C-alpha positions as CSV (number, residue, x, y, z in Angstrom):
1,M,-69.9,4.3,72.6
2,P,-71.0,1.3,70.5
3,I,-69.9,1.4,66.9
4,D,-73.5,1.4,65.7
5,T,-74.0,4.8,67.2
6,F,-71.3,6.3,65.0
7,I,-73.3,5.1,62.0
8,L,-76.7,6.0,63.4
9,L,-76.1,9.6,64.5
10,P,-74.7,11.0,61.2
11,G,-77.4,9.1,59.4
12,V,-80.1,10.7,61.5
13,V,-78.6,14.2,61.2
14,L,-78.3,13.9,57.4
15,S,-81.9,12.6,57.1
16,A,-83.1,15.5,59.2
17,A,-81.3,17.9,57.0
18,V,-82.8,16.6,53.7
19,L,-86.3,15.4,54.6
20,P,-88.0,18.8,54.9
21,G,-86.5,19.9,51.6
22,T,-87.5,16.6,50.0
23,F,-91.1,17.0,51.2
24,E,-91.2,20.6,49.9
25,L,-89.9,19.6,46.5
26,A,-92.5,16.8,46.3
27,M,-95.4,19.1,47.1
28,L,-94.2,21.9,44.8
29,T,-93.5,19.5,41.9
30,L,-97.0,18.0,42.1
31,G,-98.7,21.3,42.5
32,G,-96.6,22.7,39.7
33,V,-97.8,20.2,37.1
34,L,-101.4,20.0,38.0
35,P,-103.8,21.9,35.8
36,R,-105.1,25.3,36.9
37,R,-107.7,27.8,35.9
38,K,-106.6,31.1,34.4
39,T,-107.8,34.2,36.2
40,A,-110.0,36.2,33.8
41,A,-110.2,39.9,33.9
42,I,-113.3,41.2,35.6
43,R,-115.6,42.9,33.1
44,D,-116.3,46.6,33.7
45,A,-113.6,46.7,36.3
46,A,-112.1,50.2,37.0
47,P,-108.8,50.8,35.2
48,L,-105.6,50.6,37.2
49,R,-103.0,53.2,37.7
50,F,-99.7,51.3,37.4
51,C,-96.4,52.6,38.6
52,I,-93.4,50.6,37.2
53,V,-90.4,51.1,39.5
54,V,-87.0,50.3,38.1
55,P,-84.2,50.2,40.8
56,A,-80.9,50.9,39.0
57,H,-77.3,50.9,40.3
58,D,-74.8,51.8,37.5
59,E,-77.0,50.6,34.7
60,A,-76.3,53.3,32.1
61,D,-75.5,50.7,29.4
62,G,-78.7,48.8,29.6
63,I,-81.3,51.1,31.1
64,A,-82.7,52.4,27.8
65,A,-83.3,48.9,26.5
66,C,-85.2,48.0,29.7
67,L,-87.4,51.1,29.4
68,R,-88.1,50.5,25.7
69,S,-89.4,47.1,26.7
70,I,-91.7,48.5,29.4
71,Q,-92.9,51.2,27.1
72,G,-93.7,48.6,24.5
73,A,-96.0,46.7,26.8
74,E,-99.7,46.8,26.0
75,T,-101.5,49.1,28.5
76,G,-105.1,48.6,27.5
77,H,-107.3,51.0,29.4
78,H,-104.8,51.3,32.3
79,S,-102.4,54.2,32.9
80,V,-98.7,53.7,33.4
81,T,-96.0,55.8,35.1
82,I,-92.4,54.6,34.8
83,V,-90.0,55.6,37.6
84,V,-86.2,54.8,37.7
85,V,-84.5,54.9,41.0
86,A,-80.9,55.8,40.3
87,D,-79.3,54.5,43.5
88,N,-75.7,55.5,44.5
89,C,-74.7,55.5,40.8
90,S,-71.3,56.5,39.6
91,D,-72.3,56.7,35.9
92,D,-75.0,58.6,34.0
93,T,-77.8,56.1,34.6
94,A,-80.1,59.0,35.7
95,A,-79.5,61.1,32.6
96,R,-80.0,58.2,30.2
97,A,-83.2,57.1,32.0
98,E,-84.6,60.6,31.8
99,A,-83.6,60.8,28.1
100,A,-85.5,57.5,27.5
101,G,-88.7,59.1,28.9
102,A,-88.7,57.9,32.5
103,R,-89.2,59.9,35.7
104,V,-86.0,59.6,37.7
105,L,-85.5,59.6,41.5
106,V,-81.8,60.0,42.4
107,R,-80.7,58.5,45.7
108,E,-77.3,59.1,47.3
109,D,-76.7,57.2,50.6
110,P,-73.4,55.3,50.7
111,E,-74.1,54.1,54.2
112,R,-77.4,52.4,53.3
113,R,-76.6,50.6,50.0
114,G,-78.9,48.0,48.6
115,K,-81.9,47.4,46.4
116,G,-84.2,47.2,49.4
117,Y,-83.2,50.7,50.5
118,A,-83.7,52.0,47.0
119,L,-87.2,50.5,46.8
120,D,-88.2,51.8,50.2
121,H,-87.0,55.3,49.2
122,A,-89.1,55.2,46.0
123,F,-92.2,53.8,47.7
124,S,-92.0,56.4,50.5
125,I,-92.4,59.1,47.8
126,L,-94.7,57.3,45.4
127,L,-97.3,56.2,48.0
128,K,-98.1,59.9,48.4
129,E,-99.3,59.9,44.8
130,D,-102.4,58.3,43.2
131,H,-100.9,55.0,42.0
132,D,-102.9,51.7,42.5
133,V,-100.3,49.1,41.8
134,F,-96.5,49.2,42.0
135,V,-94.5,46.8,39.8
136,V,-90.8,46.3,40.3
137,V,-88.7,45.5,37.2
138,D,-84.9,45.2,37.4
139,A,-82.9,47.4,35.1
140,D,-81.3,44.5,33.3
141,T,-84.6,42.8,32.4
142,R,-87.2,43.1,29.6
143,V,-90.9,42.3,29.8
144,E,-93.3,40.7,27.4
145,P,-96.0,42.7,25.6
146,N,-98.8,41.2,27.7
147,F,-97.0,42.0,31.0
148,L,-99.4,44.7,32.3
149,G,-102.6,43.0,31.1
150,E,-101.8,39.7,32.9
151,L,-100.9,41.5,36.1
152,A,-104.0,43.7,35.9
153,A,-106.3,40.6,35.7
154,L,-105.0,39.4,39.1
155,F,-105.1,42.7,40.8
156,Q,-108.6,43.5,39.5
157,A,-109.6,40.1,41.0
158,G,-108.4,41.3,44.4
159,A,-104.8,40.1,44.6
160,D,-102.6,41.7,47.3
161,A,-99.4,41.0,45.3
162,A,-98.3,39.1,42.2
163,Q,-95.2,37.6,40.8
164,T,-94.7,36.8,37.1
165,R,-92.5,34.2,35.6
166,Y,-88.8,35.2,35.7
167,R,-86.5,33.5,33.1
168,V,-83.1,33.6,31.6
169,S,-82.9,35.5,28.3
170,N,-79.6,34.1,27.0
171,P,-79.3,30.4,27.7
172,E,-77.3,30.0,24.5
173,Q,-74.4,32.1,26.0
174,S,-72.7,29.2,27.7
175,V,-73.3,25.8,29.3
176,R,-73.4,27.6,32.7
177,A,-76.1,29.9,31.4
178,R,-78.0,27.0,30.0
179,L,-77.9,25.3,33.4
180,M,-79.0,28.5,35.1
181,H,-81.9,28.6,32.6
182,V,-82.9,25.1,33.8
183,A,-82.5,26.1,37.4
184,W,-84.7,29.1,36.9
185,L,-87.4,27.1,35.3
186,A,-87.5,25.1,38.5
187,F,-87.1,28.0,41.0
188,N,-88.9,30.8,39.2
189,V,-91.6,28.9,37.3
190,L,-92.4,25.4,38.7
191,R,-92.2,26.2,42.4
192,P,-94.3,29.4,42.3
193,R,-96.9,27.4,40.2
194,G,-96.9,24.7,42.9
195,R,-97.4,27.2,45.7
196,D,-100.2,29.0,43.9
197,Y,-102.0,25.7,43.2
198,W,-102.0,24.8,46.9
199,G,-103.2,28.2,47.9
200,W,-99.9,29.3,49.4
201,S,-98.1,32.5,48.7
202,A,-96.1,32.2,45.5
203,G,-93.0,34.2,46.6
204,I,-91.2,37.2,45.4
205,L,-88.4,36.6,42.9
206,G,-86.8,40.1,42.7
207,S,-88.1,41.3,39.4
208,G,-91.5,41.2,37.8
209,F,-93.5,41.4,41.0
210,G,-96.3,43.8,41.8
211,L,-97.7,45.1,45.1
212,H,-101.1,46.7,45.6
213,R,-101.2,50.1,47.3
214,R,-103.0,48.6,50.3
215,T,-100.3,46.0,50.7
216,L,-97.5,48.5,50.8
217,E,-99.4,50.7,53.2
218,S,-99.9,47.8,55.6
219,V,-96.5,46.2,55.1
220,P,-93.8,48.8,54.3
221,F,-91.0,47.7,52.1
222,D,-88.2,48.3,54.5
223,A,-86.3,45.1,53.8
224,G,-82.6,46.1,53.8
225,S,-80.8,42.8,53.4
226,I,-79.2,41.6,50.1
227,A,-82.0,39.1,49.9
228,E,-84.7,41.8,50.1
229,D,-87.2,39.9,48.1
230,L,-87.1,36.8,50.3
231,E,-87.1,39.0,53.5
232,Y,-90.1,41.0,52.4
233,H,-92.0,38.0,51.3
234,I,-91.7,36.4,54.7
235,R,-93.0,39.6,56.2
236,L,-96.0,39.6,53.8
237,V,-96.9,36.0,54.9
238,R,-96.6,37.0,58.5
239,A,-99.0,39.8,57.9
240,G,-101.5,37.4,56.3
241,R,-100.9,38.5,52.7
242,R,-100.6,36.2,49.7
243,V,-98.6,36.7,46.5
244,R,-100.4,35.2,43.5
245,F,-98.4,33.7,40.6
246,C,-98.9,35.4,37.3
247,D,-98.2,32.4,35.0
248,G,-99.2,34.0,31.7
249,T,-96.3,36.5,31.3
250,T,-92.6,36.6,31.8
251,V,-89.7,39.0,32.6
252,W,-86.4,38.0,31.0
253,S,-82.9,38.6,32.4
254,P,-79.5,37.7,31.0
255,M,-77.0,35.6,32.8
256,P,-73.4,36.9,33.0
257,A,-71.1,35.3,30.4
258,T,-67.8,35.1,32.3
259,A,-67.1,32.7,35.1
260,A,-66.0,35.5,37.5
261,A,-69.2,37.4,37.0
262,A,-71.4,34.3,37.4
263,S,-69.5,33.3,40.5
264,S,-70.0,36.8,42.0
265,Q,-73.7,36.7,41.2
266,R,-74.4,33.2,42.5
267,A,-72.5,33.8,45.7
268,R,-74.4,37.1,46.3
269,W,-77.8,35.5,45.7
270,E,-77.2,32.3,47.7
271,G,-75.2,34.1,50.5
272,G,-78.3,36.3,51.0
273,R,-80.5,33.2,51.2
274,F,-78.2,31.6,53.8
275,R,-78.4,34.8,55.8
276,M,-82.2,34.6,55.7
277,M,-82.0,31.0,56.8
278,R,-79.9,31.9,59.8
279,E,-82.1,34.8,60.8
280,Q,-85.5,33.5,59.9
281,I,-85.6,29.8,60.6
282,P,-85.6,30.0,64.4
283,P,-88.4,32.5,64.7
284,L,-90.4,30.7,62.0
285,I,-90.1,27.4,63.9
286,R,-91.4,29.1,67.1
287,Q,-94.3,30.7,65.2
288,V,-95.3,27.4,63.5
289,A,-95.1,25.6,66.8
290,G,-97.4,28.3,68.2
291,G,-100.0,27.5,65.7
292,R,-99.3,29.9,62.8
293,W,-99.6,27.3,60.1
294,P,-99.5,29.6,57.1
295,L,-95.8,30.1,58.0
296,L,-95.0,26.4,57.5
297,E,-94.4,26.7,53.7
298,P,-92.0,29.6,54.0
299,L,-90.2,27.6,56.7
300,L,-90.0,24.6,54.5
301,D,-88.7,26.8,51.7
302,L,-85.9,28.0,53.8
303,L,-85.1,24.5,55.0
304,L,-84.6,23.4,51.4
305,L,-81.1,24.2,50.5
306,P,-80.2,25.4,46.9
307,L,-80.7,22.3,44.8
308,A,-76.9,21.6,44.2
309,Y,-76.3,21.5,48.0
310,H,-79.4,19.5,48.6
311,V,-78.2,16.9,46.0
312,I,-74.8,16.8,47.7
313,L,-76.4,16.0,51.1
314,L,-78.6,13.3,49.4
315,A,-75.5,11.7,47.9
316,L,-73.7,11.7,51.2
317,L,-76.8,10.1,52.9
318,L,-77.0,7.5,50.0
319,A,-73.4,6.5,50.6
320,W,-73.8,6.3,54.4
321,P,-74.1,2.7,55.6
322,W,-77.5,3.2,57.3
323,P,-80.4,1.5,55.4
324,P,-83.2,3.9,56.5
325,G,-81.1,6.9,55.4
326,R,-80.3,5.2,52.1
327,I,-84.0,4.7,51.4
328,A,-84.8,8.3,52.2
329,A,-81.9,9.5,50.0
330,A,-82.9,7.3,47.1
331,A,-86.5,8.7,47.3
332,G,-85.1,12.2,47.5
333,M,-83.0,11.7,44.4
334,V,-86.0,10.4,42.5
335,I,-88.0,13.5,43.6
336,V,-85.1,15.8,42.5
337,G,-85.2,14.1,39.1
338,L,-88.9,14.5,38.8
339,H,-88.7,18.1,39.9
340,I,-86.2,18.9,37.1
341,A,-88.1,17.0,34.5
342,A,-91.3,18.8,35.5
343,A,-89.6,22.2,35.4
344,L,-88.4,21.5,31.8
345,A,-91.8,20.3,30.8
346,V,-93.6,23.3,32.3
347,G,-91.1,25.6,30.7
348,R,-91.5,23.8,27.3
349,A,-87.7,23.3,27.2
350,G,-85.9,22.1,24.1
351,W,-83.5,19.3,23.6
352,R,-80.5,21.6,24.3
353,D,-81.9,22.1,27.8
354,W,-82.3,18.4,28.4
355,G,-78.8,17.8,27.0
356,A,-77.3,20.4,29.3
357,L,-78.1,18.2,32.3
358,A,-75.1,16.1,31.4
359,A,-72.9,18.9,32.7
360,A,-74.9,19.2,36.0
361,P,-72.1,17.4,38.0
362,F,-69.6,20.0,36.9
363,Y,-72.1,22.7,37.8
364,V,-72.4,21.2,41.3
365,A,-68.6,21.1,41.6
366,W,-68.4,24.8,40.6
367,K,-71.0,25.7,43.2
368,L,-68.7,24.2,45.8
369,T,-66.0,26.7,44.9
370,L,-68.1,29.6,46.0
371,G,-67.7,29.0,49.7
372,K,-65.7,32.1,50.7
373,R,-67.7,34.5,48.6
374,L,-70.9,32.9,49.8
375,L,-70.0,33.4,53.4
376,S,-69.1,37.1,52.7
377,S,-72.4,37.7,51.0
378,A,-74.2,36.1,53.9
379,G,-72.9,38.8,56.2
380,R,-75.1,41.7,57.4
381,D,-73.0,44.3,55.7
382,A,-73.2,42.7,52.2
383,A,-73.8,45.5,49.6
384,W,-75.7,45.8,46.4
385,V,-73.1,45.1,43.7
386,R,-74.0,45.3,40.0
387,T,-73.1,42.1,38.1
388,E,-70.6,42.8,35.4
389,R,-72.0,42.0,31.9
390,T,-70.7,41.9,28.4
391,K,-72.3,44.0,25.6
392,S,-74.2,41.0,24.4
393,D,-75.6,40.5,27.9
394,E,-76.8,44.1,27.9
395,S,-78.7,43.7,24.7
396,A,-80.1,40.2,25.3
């Protein structure tokens, strides 16, 4: 085999690995920064009956703060019911939630552990009642006062589903938390803005998303993987449903302070995503090839690796002695830089956020140490594990 082939083949493989993600980043960056019109509430629209569902697994220390946040949100003329799903808890989450004024559903099923199972259990009960919109808020998050009003405007305008901004509440905790804050501005703000601008489904981010009754009735929430939000979103798009992005309000969640807890959390999240890539990319390719074009963006989203790994592949391609690949890698690096800069601009980031980028190479190196945990989390039997937090995390 000629020596040129040894250069060509790896270059082609690396280029094929990064080009779909580079295109996806370019489109979402552009769409994320372009101006958009705010969805105004429809005058004289009927009030909505909201049901806020809080899945909780061993969240006794923080559940009351979460519920106070939801109870403090402005309801306007809408009605609100708050339901906590105490799922396979070994602490007194249920008692504390009830004492804080929430309705509590207790679920015990050690064989079917996971947030998706908890939500499916709750919805199977709550859909028999008279709620219009179901909103999922994680037990470690807090919402802004305009949370319900902003969501209501979208649902009254006919949205099937909606996702709010989802941001880090304690970026000052550590350099790692600051970098996660920057990453979330890209993943949880800029990218959904971009999808919404182009008319694509914005995605579901795990907390701060709402589903209309008709959506849940037509597409049951029976996603049981550790990446239940991504799994369910793909099912929504397959069913012709679109998630709108609610850009005017935010749910806030703390990042873990310790390296061990952060490693566990990232491995769980990204392992779940890699599992979805393995399971969903082949059928999505077949469906897109068969003419189901709305599934192209979810496919491109899955083909885009987590940004740290995408950058590693770009760096390898840039170093490879194949000129076309180097050109593609250089363009990809520029787009990554623009993507991060756009995320910081859209998120109105401060100088500390920009300064934290100096530690990005160390963050990428840290991500490489997660390999074994990531593979474990990518398995079919990965369980819902609560991330350990400090007391400061709980109150953030």
